[in-house]
C-alpha positions in Angstrom: -40.3 142.9 -39.9 -43.5 144.1 -38.2 -44.8 140.5 -38.1 -41.7 139.6 -36.1 -42.6 142.1 -33.3 -46.3 141.6 -33.4 -46.3 137.9 -32.6 -48.1 136.4 -29.6 -46.7 133.2 -28.2 -49.8 131.5 -26.6 -47.9 128.7 -24.9 -45.6 131.3 -23.3 -48.6 133.3 -22.2 -50.2 130.2 -20.6 -47.0 129.4 -18.7 -46.8 132.8 -16.9 -48.1 132.5 -13.3 -51.7 133.8 -13.1 -51.0 135.3 -9.7 -48.0 137.3 -10.8 -48.2 141.0 -9.6 -44.9 142.4 -10.9 -43.6 141.1 -14.2 -40.5 141.9 -16.1 -40.4 141.0 -19.8 -37.1 141.0 -21.7 -37.5 141.5 -25.4 -41.1 142.8 -25.1 -41.3 143.8 -28.8 -44.5 145.7 -29.4 -45.9 144.7 -26.0 -48.5 142.3 -27.3 -47.8 139.6 -24.8 -47.9 141.9 -21.8 -51.0 143.7 -23.1 -52.8 140.4 -23.4 -51.7 139.2 -19.9 -52.9 142.6 -18.4 -56.3 142.1 -20.1 -56.6 138.7 -18.4 -55.1 139.9 -15.1 -55.7 143.6 -14.7 -53.9 143.9 -11.3 -50.4 143.1 -12.7 -47.6 145.7 -13.2 -45.7 144.9 -16.4 -42.3 146.3 -17.2 -40.7 145.7 -20.5 -37.2 145.9 -21.9 -36.7 146.2 -25.7 -33.7 147.0 -27.9 -35.5 148.4 -31.0 -36.7 152.0 -30.5 -39.9 151.7 -32.7 -41.0 148.5 -31.0 -40.3 150.0 -27.5 -42.4 153.1 -28.4 -45.3 151.0 -29.4 -45.0 148.7 -26.3 -45.0 151.8 -24.1 -48.6 152.5 -25.1 -49.7 149.2 -23.6 -47.3 148.4 -20.7 -46.7 150.1 -17.4 -43.1 150.8 -18.1 -40.8 150.2 -21.0 -37.0 150.7 -21.1 -35.0 150.7 -24.4 -31.9 148.8 -23.6 -29.1 146.7 -25.1 -28.9 143.7 -22.8 -25.4 142.9 -24.1 -24.0 146.2 -22.8 -26.1 147.2 -19.8 -26.5 146.4 -16.1 -30.2 145.7 -15.4 -29.6 146.3 -11.7 -28.9 150.0 -12.5 -32.1 150.4 -14.4 -34.6 148.3 -12.3 -35.4 148.2 -8.6 -36.1 144.4 -8.5 -38.7 142.4 -6.6 -40.2 140.8 -9.7 -42.2 137.7 -9.1 -42.2 136.7 -12.8 -39.6 137.3 -15.5 -40.6 136.5 -19.1 -37.9 135.9 -21.7 -39.6 135.1 -25.0 -37.3 134.2 -27.9 -34.5 136.4 -26.6 -31.8 134.4 -24.8 -30.5 133.0 -28.1 -29.8 136.6 -29.2 -27.7 137.5 -26.0 -24.0 137.0 -26.1 -23.5 136.3 -22.4 -26.7 134.6 -21.3 -25.2 133.4 -18.0 -24.4 136.9 -16.9 -27.9 138.0 -17.7 -29.5 135.2 -15.8 -27.3 135.9 -12.8 -28.4 139.5 -12.8 -32.0 138.4 -13.0 -31.5 136.2 -9.9 -30.8 139.4 -7.9 -33.8 141.2 -9.4 -36.2 138.4 -8.6 -38.3 137.9 -5.5 -37.6 134.7 -3.5 -40.6 133.0 -5.0 -40.0 134.3 -8.5 -40.2 132.3 -11.7 -38.6 132.7 -15.1 -40.8 131.8 -18.0 -38.7 131.4 -21.2 -39.1 130.3 -24.8 -36.1 128.9 -26.6 -35.5 127.3 -30.0 -34.1 123.7 -30.1 -31.2 123.6 -32.4 -31.1 119.8 -32.1 -34.3 119.7 -34.2 -34.2 117.4 -37.2 -34.5 120.3 -39.7 -31.2 121.7 -38.4 -29.5 118.3 -38.4 -30.6 117.9 -42.0 -28.8 121.1 -43.1 -25.7 120.2 -41.1 -25.4 116.8 -42.8 -26.1 118.5 -46.2 -23.2 120.8 -45.5 -25.2 124.0 -45.9 -26.1 125.8 -42.7 -27.6 128.8 -44.4 -29.3 131.3 -42.1 -32.9 132.5 -42.4 -34.7 135.7 -41.5 -36.7 133.8 -38.9 -36.9 130.4 -37.3 -34.3 128.1 -35.7 -31.6 129.4 -38.0 -32.5 133.1 -37.6 -29.5 135.1 -38.7 -29.5 137.2 -35.5 -29.0 134.2 -33.2 -25.7 134.1 -31.4 -26.3 131.2 -29.0 -27.6 127.8 -29.8 -29.6 125.6 -27.4 -30.8 122.1 -27.0 -32.8 121.1 -23.9 -29.7 119.8 -22.1 -27.6 122.9 -22.8 -30.4 125.2 -21.9 -30.9 123.5 -18.6 -27.2 123.7 -17.8 -27.2 127.4 -18.6 -30.1 128.1 -16.2 -28.7 125.8 -13.5 -25.3 127.5 -13.5 -27.0 130.8 -12.9 -29.0 129.6 -9.9 -32.2 128.7 -11.6 -34.1 125.4 -11.4 -35.6 124.6 -14.9 -38.6 122.6 -15.9 -39.8 121.9 -19.4 -43.4 123.1 -19.1 -44.4 122.8 -22.7 -43.1 122.7 -26.2 -43.9 123.4 -29.8 -43.2 120.3 -31.9 -42.6 119.6 -35.5 -42.6 115.8 -35.6 -40.3 113.7 -37.7 -41.5 113.1 -41.2 -41.9 109.5 -42.4 -38.8 109.6 -44.5 -35.8 107.4 -45.0 -33.5 110.2 -43.9 -35.4 110.7 -40.6 -35.2 107.0 -39.9 -31.5 106.9 -40.6 -30.9 109.8 -38.2 -32.7 107.9 -35.5 -30.6 104.8 -36.3 -27.4 107.0 -36.0 -28.6 108.1 -32.6 -28.9 104.5 -31.5 -25.3 103.9 -32.5 -24.4 106.5 -29.8 -26.5 104.5 -27.3 -29.5 106.8 -27.5 -32.8 104.8 -27.7 -35.0 105.4 -30.8 -37.8 106.7 -28.7 -35.6 109.3 -27.0 -34.0 110.3 -30.3 -37.4 110.8 -32.0 -38.7 112.8 -29.0 -35.6 115.1 -29.0 -35.5 115.6 -32.8 -39.2 116.6 -32.9 -38.9 119.4 -30.3 -38.9 122.7 -32.2 -39.3 125.3 -29.3 -39.1 124.8 -25.6 -41.2 126.6 -23.0 -39.1 126.5 -19.8 -40.2 127.6 -16.4 -37.6 128.1 -13.7 -37.7 128.8 -10.0 -34.9 130.2 -7.8 -32.6 127.8 -6.0 -32.7 129.1 -2.4 -29.0 127.9 -1.9 -29.8 127.1 1.8 -26.9 124.7 1.9 -24.5 127.5 1.2 -25.6 129.7 4.0 -24.1 129.9 7.5 -20.8 128.4 8.6 -19.7 124.9 9.1 -17.1 122.3 8.0 -16.7 121.1 4.4 -15.7 117.6 3.4 -13.8 116.7 0.3 -15.2 113.9 -1.8 -14.2 111.6 -4.7 -16.6 110.9 -7.6 -16.6 107.3 -9.0 -18.1 107.1 -12.5 -18.8 104.0 -14.4 -18.2 104.9 -18.1 -19.4 103.1 -21.2 -20.3 106.2 -23.3 -17.3 108.5 -23.3 -19.2 111.4 -25.0 -21.8 111.3 -22.3 -19.2 111.4 -19.5 -17.3 114.2 -21.2 -20.4 116.4 -21.7 -21.6 116.0 -18.1 -19.4 114.7 -15.2 -16.1 115.8 -16.8 -17.1 119.4 -17.4 -19.3 119.9 -14.3 -18.4 123.3 -12.7 -19.7 122.1 -9.4 -17.0 119.5 -9.3 -14.3 121.8 -10.5 -15.1 124.5 -7.9 -14.2 122.2 -5.0 -11.4 120.2 -6.8 -13.4 117.0 -6.5 -11.4 113.9 -7.4 -13.0 112.2 -10.5 -12.3 108.5 -11.0 -13.7 107.0 -14.3 -14.2 103.3 -14.3 -14.2 101.3 -17.5 -15.6 97.8 -18.0 -17.4 97.2 -14.6 -20.1 94.6 -14.7 -22.1 96.0 -11.8 -22.4 99.0 -9.6 -20.7 97.1 -6.8 -17.6 96.3 -9.0 -17.4 99.9 -10.1 -17.6 101.2 -6.6 -15.0 98.7 -5.2 -12.5 99.6 -8.0 -12.9 103.3 -7.5 -13.0 103.2 -3.6 -9.6 101.5 -3.6 -8.1 104.5 -5.4 -10.1 107.3 -3.8 -8.1 109.9 -1.8 -11.1 111.2 0.2 -13.3 109.7 2.9 -16.6 110.4 1.0 -17.1 108.4 -2.2 -19.9 109.5 -4.6 -20.9 106.8 -7.1 -22.5 108.8 -10.0 -23.9 108.0 -13.4 -21.8 109.3 -16.3 -24.8 111.5 -17.4 -25.0 113.6 -14.2 -24.1 117.3 -14.3 -23.1 119.2 -11.2 -23.9 122.9 -11.8 -22.2 125.9 -10.4 -22.6 126.0 -6.6 -23.6 122.4 -6.2 -20.1 121.3 -5.3 -19.8 123.8 -2.5 -23.3 122.8 -1.2 -22.5 119.1 -1.3 -19.2 119.6 0.5 -20.9 121.5 3.2 -23.7 119.0 3.7 -21.2 116.0 3.7 -19.1 118.0 6.2 -22.0 118.5 8.5 -22.8 114.7 8.4 -19.2 113.8 9.1 -19.0 116.3 12.0 -22.2 114.7 13.5 -20.7 111.2 13.2 -23.2 110.2 10.6 -21.0 108.3 8.2 -22.5 104.8 8.5 -25.5 105.2 6.3 -25.9 106.0 2.6 -26.7 109.5 1.3 -28.8 110.1 -1.8 -30.2 113.0 -3.8 -33.7 111.8 -4.7 -35.8 109.1 -3.1 -38.8 108.3 -1.1 -39.4 108.6 2.7 -42.3 108.0 5.1 -45.0 110.6 4.7 -44.9 111.4 8.4 -48.6 110.9 8.8 -48.3 107.4 10.3 -50.5 106.0 7.6 -47.9 103.9 5.8 -47.8 106.2 2.8 -44.6 107.7 1.4 -43.5 111.0 0.0 -40.9 112.1 -2.5 -37.6 113.6 -1.2 -34.7 115.4 -2.8 -33.8 118.0 -5.5 -32.9 116.9 -9.0 -33.6 117.9 -12.6 -34.4 114.6 -14.2 -34.0 115.0 -17.9 -36.5 117.9 -18.5 -38.5 117.6 -15.3 -37.9 119.4 -12.0 -38.1 117.1 -9.1 -38.2 119.4 -6.1 -39.1 118.2 -2.6 -37.7 118.6 0.9 -34.8 116.4 1.9 -35.3 113.7 4.5 -33.9 111.5 7.3 -34.8 107.9 7.2 -35.1 107.4 3.4 -36.8 104.2 2.4 -35.3 104.3 -1.1 -32.7 106.4 -3.0 -32.2 106.6 -6.7 -28.9 105.3 -8.0 -28.0 108.2 -10.3 -25.9 109.5 -7.5 -25.2 108.0 -4.0 -22.6 108.9 -1.5 -21.0 106.5 0.9 -18.3 107.2 3.5 -15.3 104.8 3.8 -16.7 104.0 7.3 -20.1 103.1 6.0 -21.6 100.0 7.5 -23.5 99.1 4.3 -22.3 97.8 1.0 -23.5 97.6 -2.6 -24.8 94.1 -3.4 -23.3 92.8 -6.7 -26.3 90.5 -7.2 -28.4 93.6 -7.9 -26.3 94.6 -11.0 -27.1 98.3 -11.9 -30.5 98.7 -10.4 -32.2 99.1 -7.0 -28.9 98.8 -5.0 -29.6 102.3 -3.6 -32.9 100.9 -2.1 -31.0 98.0 -0.8 -28.5 100.3 1.0 -31.5 102.0 2.7 -32.9 98.6 3.8 -29.5 97.5 5.1 -29.1 100.7 7.2 -32.5 100.3 8.7 -32.2 96.5 9.4 -28.7 96.9 11.0 -29.7 100.0 13.0 -26.6 101.8 11.4 -28.2 105.2 11.2 -30.7 106.6 8.8 -30.2 107.0 5.1 -30.7 110.6 4.2 -31.6 112.6 1.0 -30.0 116.0 0.5 -31.2 119.0 -1.4 -28.4 119.6 -3.9 -29.6 120.5 -7.4 -28.0 117.9 -9.7 -29.0 117.5 -13.4 -29.6 113.9 -14.3 -29.1 114.4 -18.1 -30.4 110.9 -19.0 -30.9 109.7 -22.6 -32.6 106.4 -21.6 -36.0 105.4 -22.8 -39.0 105.8 -20.5 -39.6 102.1 -20.0 -37.9 100.1 -17.3 -35.6 97.5 -18.8 -35.7 93.8 -18.0 -32.6 94.2 -15.9 -34.6 96.4 -13.5 -37.3 93.8 -13.1 -34.6 91.1 -12.5 -33.1 93.3 -9.8 -36.5 93.8 -8.3 -37.0 90.1 -8.0 -33.6 89.7 -6.4 -34.4 92.5 -3.9 -37.7 90.9 -2.9 -36.0 87.5 -2.4 -33.4 89.2 -0.2 -36.0 90.6 2.1 -38.7 87.9 2.4 -40.3 89.6 5.4 -41.3 92.6 3.3 -44.4 92.4 1.2 -43.9 95.8 -0.4 -40.8 97.9 -1.1 -41.4 101.5 -2.2 -39.1 103.0 -4.8 -39.2 106.1 -7.1 -40.1 103.8 -10.0 -43.1 102.4 -8.1 -43.8 100.0 -5.4 -42.3 96.5 -5.6 -44.8 93.9 -4.6 -44.8 90.1 -4.3 -47.3 88.2 -6.4 -49.0 87.0 -3.2 -49.5 90.6 -2.0 -50.9 91.5 -5.5 -53.4 88.7 -5.3 -54.5 89.7 -1.9 
């Protein structure tokens, strides 16, 4: 057992902000991690929390403060004064019975600029799948199937847990045990493809053994102050029911505001899906969202407030997005990113904008009074960019990008499909006066412009 408490997670150590001054470590074990960080950064004050008395006594010899505490039955706010700028959770959250409650309490103890640095096992690793299929999920003394684990995480479920507690996660690093070149591994990847998960994505997910996740606090600015809230309907094209059920259908952000959800089956384009859903929508705002989008706790209230403010200001003619590109503001023709979204395992966090040049199609809001419309010729790609171009060319107000933390829990491959390139050609033909069209997937350019 001593080896368990003496370990040093080098990737976790590397992810802790070097400029941290007040650090809280949950599950500090023998204090080796904090001791090493203090050697590298002598000015830091390191507080540790540990359940086991012997380990806590050893850690107290190296750390500035150590509290012996059972996190399942204690209130941290009664033991700690707060103001921490880094909170380290190394291989602990899977041992906690109510991780959401713990993460919410850490939000209150953290400084505004604070980060959580966490290590979690990935229970969707191939080695666990192998035991499940064999019908023998026997526990071990250590590892992914440690007998003391009470919560099980994959990247997506871990991200949802952090988001629902007010934290914005990013997969900073990982320990990988890659898939062996076996017939069984190949068949598991084939099975994933039957669910609609590309082979590349399946192999990437199945090879992740442990996740190093770094989170920042969501400032929740959209929830502050007073103002009107607008109800909205969510239109969702569905072709993978399991993906819809795990994301849109169980999103707490949609439930907290009673958002109307309209699933659409069999649509052949975004335009067709939107038209079918809009005819049935009860509310003035219609949000066309991918089936793999998750609205975490608080996001529904934030979105309703932001849409209400737009409606009160008479700004219902142009599209509203959640991630996109906008002019840099430097007058040099360059663009900047805009919006707040967790895209698969990457945190995309940038200020919102007015006058967006392009918005991503994973979620786009249109009011029933909108002066723009989704072009069926674009299929499923780049119609958000087209909406921005329509709004600009018709002087119907500026497309905007909000700062509402949505989780785009995509399982697609990392290469753009041929359908995207076909839509790009259609979009360039639609706007012959434009030599270049910026998007989040890169700048669309005509061959003539490329040759020049």
